[in-house]
N, C-alpha and C positions, 0 to 999 in steps of 0.2 A: 803468642796469640794476640797480644795487644797491638803489635805491629800490623797484623793482618786485619784486625777490626778497627784500625785507627780512624777510619772514615766515619765511624758512628759511635759516639760516646755511650749511647744507650745500649748498644750491642755489647760494648766492653763491660759495662756494669752488669748486664744480664748474664754474661758469661762468667764473670767473677762470682756472682751470687749463686749461679748454678754449680760452680766448682765447689763451693762450700757444702751444698746439699749432696753433691756427688761424693765428697769425702766421708760424710756420715754413712752412706751406704757401703762404700768400699772399705771402710774400717771393719765392717763385719767380715769381709773376705780376708783382710790382712790378719785379723785375729784368728780366724779359722786356719789360715795358712800356718800361722805360728803354732797352732795346736797340732796340726797333722804332720808337720815336718819332723819333730822328734819321735812321733809314733812310727812313721815310715822308716826313719833312720835307725831306730832300734831294731825294727824287723829286718832291715837290710843288714845290720851288723850280726843278727842271729842267723842270717841266710834263710829266712823263712819266706819263701815266695808267696805262700797263701796269705800271710799277714801283710806283706807288702801290697798285694793286690786288693785285699780288704781295706787297707788304709787309704789307698788311692781311690777306690770305688766310693767308700763312705765319705771321704773328704770332698770329692767332686759332687756327690749327691747333695750333701749339706750346703756346699757353696752355691750350687744351682738353686736350691730351695730359697736360700737367703737372698740371692740376687733377684729371683722372680718376685719375691716379696717386696724388695726395694723398688723394682720396676712398677709393680702394682700401686704402691703407695704414691710414687711420684707421678704416675699417669692419672691416678684417680683424683689426687688432691693438689694439682699444680697451683691453683688459685690460692689455696691456704698457705703454701710456701711463699707465694708472691706477697700476700698480705703480711705474713710473718716478718719478711725482710723489708717491707715498705719500699717496694721497687719503683714506685712512681712512674716516670716516663718510660722506664725499661720494662714495665709489666708485660706487655705483649711479646717482646723479645724473650724475656725470661720464661714465660709459659711455653712459647714455641720451642725454645732450646730444651726445656725440660722434657717436652713430648718427643723430641727427636733424639736427643742424646741419651736419655734414660734407658733406651733399648740396649745401649752398649754395656750396661751394668752386668748383664749376663756374660758377655764375652770377656769383659775386663776381670770379672770374678774368677772365671775359669783360667785366664792368664795368670792371675795371682796364685791360684791353687797350683798350677803347673810349675810356677817358679819355686814354690815350697817343695813340691815333689822332687824336682831336679836337685835342689839343695840336699834333700834327704838321701838321694841316690848318688851322691858324690858327683853331681853334674852342675857345678857352679857356672861354668861357661855357658851351658845351654840356658840356664836361668837368666844370665845376663843378656844373651842374644834375644830371648823372648821379650825382655823388658825394653831393649834398644829398638827392636822392630816395632813394638807397639807404641812407644812414646817418642820416637825420633825418626827412624829410617823411613817408615811408611807414611807417616802423617805430614812431614815437611814438604815432600814433593806434591802431595795432594793439596795441601793448604796453599802452596804457591801457585798452583795451576788453576784453582777454582776461585771465583770472586764472589759468589753468592753466599750470604751468611748461612742460609739453610744448608748449603752443601758443605761448608766448613764444619758445621755441627754434625752432619752425617758422616764426615770423614772419620770421626772418632769411632763410630760403629764399625766402619770398614777395617780400620787398623786393628781393632781388637779382634775381629773375626779372623783376619789373615794371620795375626800373631799366634792364635791357637791352632788354626786348622792346618796351615802349611808346615810350620816349624814344630809346634808342640806335639802333635800326634806322632810324627815320624821319629822324632828324637826320643820320645817316651818309649816307643816300640823298640828302638835300637838299644836303649839303656836296659830294658828288661831282657832283651836277647843277650847282651853282654853279661848280665847277672846270671842268666841260665848257663852260659858257657863257663863262667868262673866257678859255678857251683859243681859242674861236672869234674873239675880238676881236683 
């Protein structure tokens, strides 16, 4: 990202500071993922479809609630974060980035939850593909194509959304269907 934003040091600083704030919010999703993975894996080992579905449903609900809370805090108080980090000349970029990118918390949180769900359902490859789509495959072509700073920050939202909608839902459905077939045997 530094290569893309190299033309403006203030934008680099703003993105770096936003990344720190983003990590605080996403740590909630990582912690929840680490909590739901063994719960779902245990239910998978027991071959309890109901418990698997409950684990997935509750994990996604709690993740969505936490991410919406993170979005609300960063949207309501961007100036407080800017003051906290003494952003200086980067203040406007930082506040703009926070208002644009924070929307991606919801999609990123769901991506993280899906990664844990796939790991629990013996789907490490699917988990890896979601992560690669979100963090590498989709964002690099978009970042190379657009030159507006605002667009680059919005690219994060797009990659998080595509990562969960296209790949995540279809493979989760397939994984549950395979589980049902194995249970019949």
